[in-house]
C-alpha positions as a Markdown table, in Angstrom:
| # | Residue | x | y | z |
|---|---|---|---|---|
| 1 | Met | -226.8 | 16.2 | 122.4 |
| 2 | Asn | -225.5 | 12.8 | 123.3 |
| 3 | Phe | -223.3 | 10.2 | 121.6 |
| 4 | Asp | -226.0 | 7.7 | 120.6 |
| 5 | Ser | -228.4 | 10.3 | 119.2 |
| 6 | Glu | -225.7 | 12.0 | 117.2 |
| 7 | Leu | -224.3 | 8.6 | 115.9 |
| 8 | Lys | -227.8 | 7.7 | 114.7 |
| 9 | Lys | -227.7 | 10.8 | 112.6 |
| 10 | Gly | -224.3 | 9.8 | 111.2 |
| 11 | Asn | -222.3 | 12.2 | 113.3 |
| 12 | Leu | -219.2 | 11.0 | 115.1 |
| 13 | Ile | -218.8 | 13.2 | 118.2 |
| 14 | Val | -216.5 | 13.1 | 121.2 |
| 15 | Ser | -216.7 | 14.4 | 124.8 |
| 16 | Glu | -213.9 | 16.8 | 125.7 |
| 17 | Cys | -213.2 | 18.1 | 129.2 |
| 18 | Ile | -214.0 | 21.7 | 129.7 |
| 19 | Asn | -211.2 | 22.1 | 132.2 |
| 20 | Cys | -208.2 | 20.0 | 131.0 |
| 21 | Lys | -209.3 | 19.5 | 127.3 |
| 22 | Lys | -208.7 | 15.7 | 127.5 |
| 23 | Ile | -211.0 | 13.7 | 125.2 |
| 24 | Thr | -212.8 | 11.1 | 127.3 |
| 25 | Trp | -213.3 | 7.7 | 125.7 |
| 26 | Pro | -215.7 | 6.0 | 125.9 |
| 27 | Pro | -217.8 | 9.2 | 125.9 |
| 28 | Ser | -218.8 | 10.5 | 129.3 |
| 29 | Glu | -220.3 | 13.5 | 130.9 |
| 30 | Phe | -217.3 | 13.7 | 133.2 |
| 31 | Cys | -213.5 | 13.7 | 132.6 |
| 32 | Asn | -211.8 | 10.5 | 133.6 |
| 33 | Gln | -208.7 | 12.5 | 134.4 |
| 34 | Cys | -209.8 | 15.6 | 136.4 |
| 35 | Leu | -213.4 | 14.6 | 137.0 |
| 36 | Lys | -214.8 | 17.9 | 135.6 |
| 37 | Arg | -217.7 | 18.2 | 133.2 |
| 38 | Thr | -217.2 | 17.5 | 129.5 |
| 39 | Ser | -218.8 | 19.1 | 126.4 |
| 40 | Trp | -219.6 | 17.5 | 123.1 |
| 41 | Arg | -218.0 | 18.4 | 119.8 |
| 42 | Lys | -217.6 | 16.9 | 116.3 |
| 43 | Cys | -214.7 | 14.5 | 115.9 |
| 44 | Ser | -212.1 | 14.7 | 113.1 |
| 45 | Asn | -213.2 | 12.6 | 110.2 |
| 46 | Gln | -209.7 | 11.3 | 109.6 |
| 47 | Gly | -207.6 | 8.9 | 111.7 |
| 48 | Lys | -204.5 | 6.7 | 111.5 |
| 49 | Ile | -204.5 | 2.9 | 111.1 |
| 50 | Ile | -202.9 | 1.3 | 114.1 |
| 51 | Glu | -203.7 | -2.3 | 113.3 |
| 52 | Phe | -205.8 | -4.1 | 110.6 |
| 53 | Ser | -206.8 | -7.5 | 109.6 |
| 54 | Lys | -208.9 | -9.2 | 106.9 |
| 55 | Gln | -211.6 | -11.8 | 107.2 |
| 56 | Asn | -212.8 | -13.1 | 103.8 |
| 57 | Asp | -213.4 | -9.9 | 101.8 |
| 58 | Thr | -213.8 | -7.6 | 104.7 |
| 59 | Cys | -211.0 | -5.4 | 106.2 |
| 60 | Phe | -211.2 | -4.3 | 109.8 |
| 61 | Gly | -209.0 | -1.8 | 111.5 |
| 62 | Ile | -208.2 | -0.1 | 114.8 |
| 63 | Ile | -208.1 | 3.6 | 114.0 |
| 64 | Glu | -206.6 | 6.3 | 116.2 |
| 65 | Phe | -208.4 | 9.6 | 116.0 |
| 66 | Glu | -207.0 | 12.9 | 117.1 |
| 67 | Lys | -203.9 | 11.2 | 118.6 |
| 68 | Ser | -206.2 | 10.3 | 121.5 |
| 69 | Phe | -208.6 | 7.4 | 121.3 |
| 70 | Arg | -209.0 | 4.3 | 119.2 |
| 71 | Ile | -212.1 | 2.8 | 117.5 |
| 72 | Met | -212.5 | -0.4 | 115.5 |
| 73 | Gly | -214.2 | -0.1 | 112.1 |
| 74 | Thr | -214.5 | -1.5 | 108.7 |
| 75 | Ile | -212.2 | -0.3 | 105.9 |
| 76 | Val | -214.4 | -0.4 | 102.8 |
| 77 | Glu | -212.2 | 1.4 | 100.2 |
| 78 | Gly | -208.4 | 1.3 | 99.5 |
| 79 | Val | -205.6 | -0.9 | 100.6 |
| 80 | Pro | -205.0 | -0.6 | 104.4 |
| 81 | Asp | -201.5 | -0.5 | 105.9 |
| 82 | Ile | -200.2 | 0.6 | 109.3 |
| 83 | Asn | -199.9 | 4.4 | 109.7 |
| 84 | Lys | -202.0 | 5.1 | 106.6 |
| 85 | Thr | -204.7 | 7.7 | 107.0 |
| 86 | Val | -208.4 | 6.8 | 106.7 |
| 87 | Glu | -211.5 | 9.0 | 106.4 |
| 88 | Val | -214.9 | 8.2 | 107.8 |
| 89 | Leu | -217.4 | 7.6 | 105.1 |
| 90 | Asp | -220.3 | 6.5 | 107.3 |
| 91 | Cys | -221.1 | 5.8 | 110.9 |
| 92 | Gly | -224.2 | 5.0 | 112.8 |
| 93 | Ile | -226.2 | 2.5 | 114.7 |
| 94 | Ser | -227.8 | -0.5 | 113.0 |
| 95 | Asp | -229.7 | -3.3 | 114.8 |
| 96 | Asn | -228.4 | -1.8 | 118.1 |
| 97 | Asp | -224.8 | -2.1 | 117.0 |
| 98 | Tyr | -222.4 | 0.7 | 116.3 |
| 99 | Tyr | -220.7 | 0.8 | 112.9 |
| 100 | Leu | -217.9 | 2.8 | 111.4 |
| 101 | Lys | -217.0 | 2.6 | 107.7 |
| 102 | Met | -213.8 | 4.2 | 106.3 |
| 103 | Lys | -211.7 | 4.6 | 103.2 |
| 104 | Val | -207.9 | 4.8 | 102.9 |
| 105 | Val | -206.9 | 8.3 | 101.8 |
| 106 | Glu | -203.0 | 8.1 | 101.7 |
């Protein structure tokens, strides 16, 4: 299992340290805190909007997942606002670019 192969299948995964339980981001085989090995696991499909902006008809947001790491993605449903929760609708790789599509749930 690795990040790119799982993302191509539509699965958002994270690497978590086997020793100290810290999520390493960007994903890595080794913890950036204690340098021990990591293991892969499915990431929560919900996150919190930290920042957002709109260009034309497209909303983008920086989303914090598991109170640990932040990813930029597209908010395709709902009205975004700071601290609102979003849910991942789709993620993957298209034309060698990562994408993350979310909807506002609260």
